[in-house]
C-alpha positions as CSV (number, residue, x, y, z in Angstrom):
1,X,42.7,-4.8,-34.7
2,X,45.2,-2.0,-36.0
3,X,48.7,-3.4,-36.7
4,X,51.5,-1.3,-35.8
5,X,55.2,-1.5,-36.3
6,X,57.7,0.6,-34.2
7,X,61.3,0.9,-34.9
8,X,63.6,2.6,-32.0
9,X,66.8,1.8,-31.1
10,X,65.8,3.2,-27.6
11,X,64.2,0.7,-25.6
12,X,62.9,2.6,-23.1
13,X,61.1,4.4,-26.0
14,X,60.5,1.5,-27.6
15,X,59.1,-0.2,-24.2
16,X,57.0,2.9,-23.7
17,X,55.1,3.6,-27.0
18,X,54.3,-0.3,-27.6
19,X,52.4,-0.1,-24.3
20,X,50.7,2.8,-25.1
21,X,49.4,1.7,-27.7
22,X,48.6,-1.7,-26.5
23,X,46.7,-0.7,-23.7
24,X,44.7,1.5,-26.8
25,X,43.5,-1.7,-28.4
26,X,46.5,-1.9,-31.1
27,X,49.0,-5.1,-32.3
28,X,52.1,-4.0,-31.8
29,X,55.4,-5.0,-33.3
30,X,58.7,-3.6,-32.4
31,X,62.1,-3.6,-33.4
32,X,65.4,-1.9,-32.3
33,X,67.1,-2.3,-35.5
34,X,65.6,-0.3,-39.1
35,X,67.4,-3.8,-40.7
36,X,66.1,-5.9,-38.6
37,X,62.5,-4.5,-39.3
38,X,62.8,-4.7,-43.2
39,X,62.9,-8.2,-42.6
40,X,60.2,-8.4,-40.2
41,X,58.3,-6.4,-42.9
42,X,58.6,-9.3,-45.4
43,X,56.6,-11.5,-43.1
44,X,54.3,-8.9,-41.0
45,X,52.2,-6.0,-42.7
46,X,51.6,-3.4,-40.5
47,X,48.5,-0.8,-40.9
48,X,50.9,1.9,-39.8
49,X,54.7,2.5,-39.5
50,X,56.3,4.5,-36.2
51,X,59.9,5.4,-36.6
52,X,62.9,7.4,-35.0
53,X,64.6,9.3,-37.1
54,X,67.8,9.0,-35.7
55,X,69.2,5.7,-35.5
56,X,72.7,3.7,-35.9
57,X,73.4,1.8,-39.1
58,X,70.3,3.3,-40.9
59,X,68.7,6.2,-40.3
60,X,64.4,6.9,-40.1
61,X,64.6,8.6,-43.2
62,X,66.9,5.7,-44.9
63,X,64.4,3.1,-43.5
64,X,61.4,5.3,-44.7
65,X,63.0,5.7,-48.1
66,X,63.0,1.2,-47.8
67,X,59.8,1.3,-46.8
68,X,58.1,3.6,-49.7
69,X,59.9,1.4,-52.3
70,X,58.1,-1.6,-51.6
71,X,54.9,-1.9,-53.5
72,X,52.5,-3.7,-50.9
73,X,54.0,-0.7,-47.9
74,X,54.3,2.6,-50.4
75,X,50.6,3.8,-48.9
76,X,50.8,2.6,-45.3
77,X,51.2,5.6,-42.8
78,X,54.5,6.3,-41.6
79,X,55.2,8.1,-38.4
80,X,58.0,9.7,-37.2
81,X,59.1,10.1,-33.7
82,X,61.5,13.2,-33.3
83,X,63.4,15.8,-30.7
84,X,63.6,19.3,-31.1
85,X,66.9,19.4,-33.0
86,X,66.0,16.8,-35.6
87,X,63.1,19.5,-37.2
88,X,65.2,19.6,-40.3
89,X,65.2,15.6,-40.5
90,X,61.6,16.3,-40.3
91,X,60.8,18.4,-43.5
92,X,63.1,15.9,-45.1
93,X,61.2,13.1,-44.1
94,X,58.0,14.6,-45.2
95,X,59.2,15.4,-48.5
96,X,60.1,11.7,-48.6
97,X,56.5,10.6,-47.8
98,X,56.4,10.6,-44.3
99,X,52.9,11.1,-42.7
100,X,53.1,12.8,-39.9
101,X,55.8,13.5,-36.9
102,X,55.3,13.2,-33.0
103,X,58.0,15.4,-31.2
104,X,59.8,13.8,-28.0
105,X,59.1,14.4,-25.5
106,X,55.7,13.2,-25.9
107,X,52.0,12.5,-24.0
108,X,50.0,9.4,-24.5
109,X,47.4,11.3,-25.6
110,X,50.0,13.1,-28.3
111,X,50.7,9.8,-29.3
112,X,47.4,8.2,-29.7
113,X,45.7,11.1,-30.9
114,X,48.2,11.1,-34.0
115,X,48.4,7.4,-34.7
116,X,44.2,7.4,-34.8
117,X,43.8,10.0,-36.9
118,X,46.2,8.4,-40.0
119,X,44.2,5.4,-39.5
120,X,40.9,7.1,-39.5
121,X,42.6,8.3,-42.9
122,X,42.4,4.9,-44.2
123,X,39.5,3.7,-42.7
124,X,41.0,2.2,-39.7
125,X,39.7,2.6,-36.1
126,X,41.2,0.9,-32.5
127,X,37.9,-1.1,-31.9
128,X,36.0,-3.1,-34.1
129,X,32.7,-2.0,-35.5
130,X,31.0,-3.5,-32.7
131,X,33.2,-0.8,-30.1
132,X,33.4,-3.9,-27.5
133,X,36.6,-5.5,-25.8
134,X,36.4,-8.6,-24.1
135,X,39.6,-9.4,-21.3
136,X,39.5,-12.8,-20.2
137,X,43.8,-13.6,-19.5
138,X,44.4,-12.3,-15.8
139,X,40.9,-10.5,-15.6
140,X,37.3,-11.4,-16.9
141,X,36.1,-8.0,-18.5
142,X,33.8,-6.9,-21.2
143,X,33.8,-3.4,-22.5
144,X,31.0,-2.0,-24.7
145,X,30.6,1.2,-26.4
146,X,32.8,2.3,-23.7
147,X,31.2,1.6,-20.4
148,X,32.6,-2.0,-18.9
149,X,29.6,-4.1,-18.8
150,X,27.6,-4.7,-15.5
151,X,26.9,-8.6,-15.4
152,X,23.6,-9.6,-14.1
153,X,25.6,-12.9,-13.0
154,X,28.8,-13.8,-13.3
155,X,27.7,-17.3,-14.4
156,X,26.3,-14.7,-17.9
157,X,29.6,-13.2,-18.0
158,X,30.9,-17.1,-18.5
159,X,28.3,-18.0,-20.9
160,X,29.3,-14.9,-23.0
161,X,33.2,-15.9,-23.3
162,X,31.9,-19.6,-23.9
163,X,29.9,-18.4,-26.9
164,X,33.3,-16.5,-28.0
165,X,35.4,-19.2,-27.8
166,X,32.5,-21.7,-29.4
167,X,31.2,-19.3,-31.9
168,X,27.8,-21.6,-32.2
169,X,26.0,-24.0,-29.7
170,X,23.6,-25.9,-28.7
171,X,21.8,-25.1,-25.6
172,X,22.8,-28.6,-24.2
173,X,26.4,-28.2,-25.1
174,X,26.0,-25.6,-23.2
175,X,24.5,-26.6,-20.5
176,X,26.7,-29.4,-20.4
177,X,30.4,-27.4,-20.2
178,X,28.5,-24.9,-17.5
179,X,26.9,-26.9,-15.1
180,X,28.7,-30.8,-16.0
181,X,27.2,-31.6,-12.3
182,X,23.4,-31.0,-13.3
183,X,21.0,-33.4,-14.5
184,X,19.8,-32.5,-18.2
185,X,16.7,-31.0,-16.9
186,X,17.8,-28.6,-14.4
187,X,21.3,-27.5,-16.6
188,X,18.7,-26.6,-19.5
189,X,16.6,-24.5,-17.0
190,X,19.9,-22.7,-15.8
191,X,21.2,-22.3,-19.5
192,X,17.8,-20.4,-20.5
193,X,18.3,-18.5,-16.9
194,X,21.4,-17.5,-17.7
195,X,20.8,-16.7,-21.3
196,X,18.1,-14.0,-19.9
197,X,20.6,-12.2,-17.8
198,X,23.1,-12.2,-20.3
199,X,21.1,-10.3,-22.4
200,X,20.1,-8.4,-19.8
201,X,23.2,-7.6,-19.1
202,X,23.9,-6.5,-23.0
203,X,20.5,-6.0,-24.8
204,X,17.7,-8.5,-26.0
205,X,19.4,-8.9,-29.1
206,X,22.5,-9.7,-28.1
207,X,22.5,-13.8,-28.5
208,X,20.6,-14.7,-31.7
209,X,19.1,-18.6,-32.2
210,X,18.0,-20.5,-34.8
211,X,17.4,-24.5,-35.5
212,X,17.9,-24.7,-31.7
213,X,21.7,-23.3,-32.0
214,X,23.1,-19.6,-29.9
215,X,25.7,-17.5,-31.1
216,X,26.8,-13.7,-30.4
217,X,25.0,-11.8,-32.7
218,X,27.0,-10.6,-35.7
219,X,27.2,-7.4,-35.0
220,X,29.3,-8.3,-31.7
221,X,32.7,-9.0,-32.5
222,X,34.6,-8.3,-29.9
223,X,38.4,-7.0,-29.7
224,X,39.4,-10.5,-27.8
225,X,42.6,-11.0,-25.8
226,X,42.8,-14.4,-26.1
227,X,42.3,-14.3,-30.2
228,X,45.0,-11.5,-30.1
229,X,47.4,-13.7,-28.0
230,X,46.8,-17.1,-30.0
231,X,47.8,-15.1,-33.1
232,X,50.7,-13.6,-32.1
233,X,51.7,-17.3,-30.9
234,X,51.3,-18.5,-33.9
235,X,53.3,-15.9,-35.4
236,X,56.0,-16.7,-33.0
237,X,56.3,-20.7,-33.8
238,X,57.1,-19.7,-37.4
239,X,60.4,-17.5,-36.0
240,X,59.1,-14.5,-36.9
241,X,59.1,-12.7,-34.0
242,X,62.3,-11.2,-32.3
243,X,63.1,-11.2,-28.6
244,X,61.8,-8.1,-27.6
245,X,58.4,-9.3,-29.6
246,X,58.4,-12.9,-27.3
247,X,59.0,-11.1,-24.0
248,X,56.0,-8.7,-24.7
249,X,53.9,-11.7,-26.1
250,X,54.8,-13.8,-23.1
251,X,53.7,-11.1,-20.5
252,X,50.5,-10.6,-22.4
253,X,49.4,-14.5,-20.6
254,X,47.4,-14.6,-17.6
255,X,44.9,-17.5,-16.1
256,X,42.1,-17.6,-18.5
257,X,39.1,-16.3,-16.5
258,X,40.3,-16.6,-12.8
259,X,37.5,-17.3,-10.6
260,X,35.4,-19.4,-13.3
261,X,35.1,-23.5,-12.7
262,X,33.9,-25.4,-15.2
263,X,35.4,-28.2,-17.6
264,X,35.0,-26.2,-20.7
265,X,37.5,-23.2,-18.7
266,X,39.8,-26.0,-17.9
267,X,40.4,-26.8,-21.4
268,X,40.9,-23.4,-22.4
269,X,43.2,-22.7,-19.9
270,X,45.0,-26.0,-21.0
271,X,45.3,-25.1,-24.3
272,X,46.8,-21.3,-23.7
273,X,49.4,-22.9,-21.0
274,X,50.9,-25.1,-23.8
275,X,51.2,-21.6,-26.1
276,X,52.4,-19.8,-23.4
277,X,55.2,-22.9,-23.0
278,X,55.9,-22.7,-26.2
279,X,56.4,-18.9,-26.3
280,X,59.0,-18.9,-23.0
281,X,60.8,-21.9,-24.6
282,X,61.1,-19.4,-27.6
283,X,61.9,-16.5,-25.8
284,X,64.8,-18.7,-23.9
285,X,66.3,-20.0,-26.8
286,X,66.3,-16.4,-28.4
287,X,67.9,-15.0,-25.5
288,X,70.3,-17.6,-25.0
289,X,71.4,-17.0,-28.8
290,X,71.5,-13.6,-27.9
291,X,74.0,-13.8,-25.1
292,X,71.5,-12.9,-22.4
293,X,71.5,-16.0,-19.9
294,X,69.6,-14.0,-17.6
295,X,66.7,-13.2,-19.3
296,X,67.0,-17.0,-20.5
297,X,67.0,-17.7,-16.7
298,X,63.9,-16.0,-16.3
299,X,62.0,-17.5,-19.0
300,X,62.9,-20.7,-18.0
301,X,61.7,-19.9,-14.4
302,X,58.6,-18.5,-15.8
303,X,57.9,-21.8,-17.7
304,X,58.8,-24.0,-14.7
305,X,56.1,-22.4,-12.9
306,X,53.5,-23.4,-15.2
307,X,55.4,-26.5,-15.5
308,X,57.9,-28.3,-12.7
309,X,58.2,-31.0,-14.5
310,X,59.7,-29.8,-17.4
311,X,63.1,-31.5,-17.9
312,X,64.1,-29.1,-20.7
313,X,63.6,-26.3,-18.6
314,X,65.2,-27.6,-15.8
315,X,68.1,-28.0,-18.3
316,X,68.0,-24.5,-19.5
317,X,67.9,-22.7,-16.3
318,X,71.2,-25.1,-15.0
319,X,72.5,-23.8,-18.1
320,X,71.9,-19.8,-18.0
321,X,72.4,-19.5,-14.4
322,X,76.1,-21.5,-14.6
323,X,76.4,-18.8,-17.4
324,X,75.9,-16.0,-14.9
325,X,78.2,-17.3,-12.4
326,X,75.1,-17.7,-9.9
327,X,75.5,-20.4,-7.1
328,X,71.6,-21.3,-7.6
329,X,72.9,-23.2,-10.3
330,X,73.3,-25.8,-8.3
331,X,70.1,-26.0,-6.8
332,X,68.8,-25.9,-10.3
333,X,70.6,-28.9,-11.8
334,X,69.2,-30.9,-8.3
335,X,65.5,-29.7,-10.0
336,X,64.8,-27.4,-6.6
337,X,63.0,-24.5,-6.8
338,X,63.6,-21.4,-5.4
339,X,60.9,-19.2,-7.0
340,X,60.3,-17.1,-3.7
341,X,63.7,-15.2,-4.4
342,X,64.4,-13.2,-7.2
343,X,66.7,-13.4,-10.1
344,X,67.4,-9.7,-10.0
């Protein structure tokens, strides 16, 4: 998955670009301050950088010069965002080493076309070679070669995600995970039937087997939203994400494979919920440090919706509500939820 850094002091533009590129299949990191972006580049090496031209403290052209001065970033494609009035700056930016520019206002197509063109020139594309994406957070969908897969059965879809999660399994491991209530013979029969349906949904070569072990074919390596969420969560725990990036990361979370009911699904849900709680805690801390108690309160409330017994989140919510002068701080202090009422 190509990684893109977006720098713009306009929060609305930053959010717009992030949404457009994330939906296009990119891993997007954002920064509202070019100086902070330079710090981020110490721990995050993008495949492409997008920067506004006019920003306080450091212009986009100055930021471009700083990026180009680093050996490992010297060849990273750099795209400028500019208004009509900044065309002179764009010309100077191209002379400084910018690769392209996107004029404001722009459409999603304008942006993705420019990004894809630059990524193609350095041998990167929006999707893996398989052309497949798999989404399991808050939904259950696989897109292959530009088309949503029409699954022969719901269990075939679940088996696909089980293989994606476990990489390689025996028939018994899969049978026990997906049909724990069945006896061994029946579970084994159901596994082979479902495996046949999975292959019918994708292709006869979609699942390979060797030594009684089964795995997705090597050329089926989808862009997987769970893997992306966990990768970014790991970066968050290392302290390399800012408040807005933590907010975006928290928004990626959703119930894993809604509608599925298997022990292995419960295990994955528990794993991802723990990571989401960690992300929400870090986001609440960042919001508090930034003097944004309303944001902190929202993060604590979201955490409590997942874990109503979290004392640290009740305390944090109480402090945030007190800082806002909100009378519901008393409810939080008494551990009483009001989740049907928005904080807005």
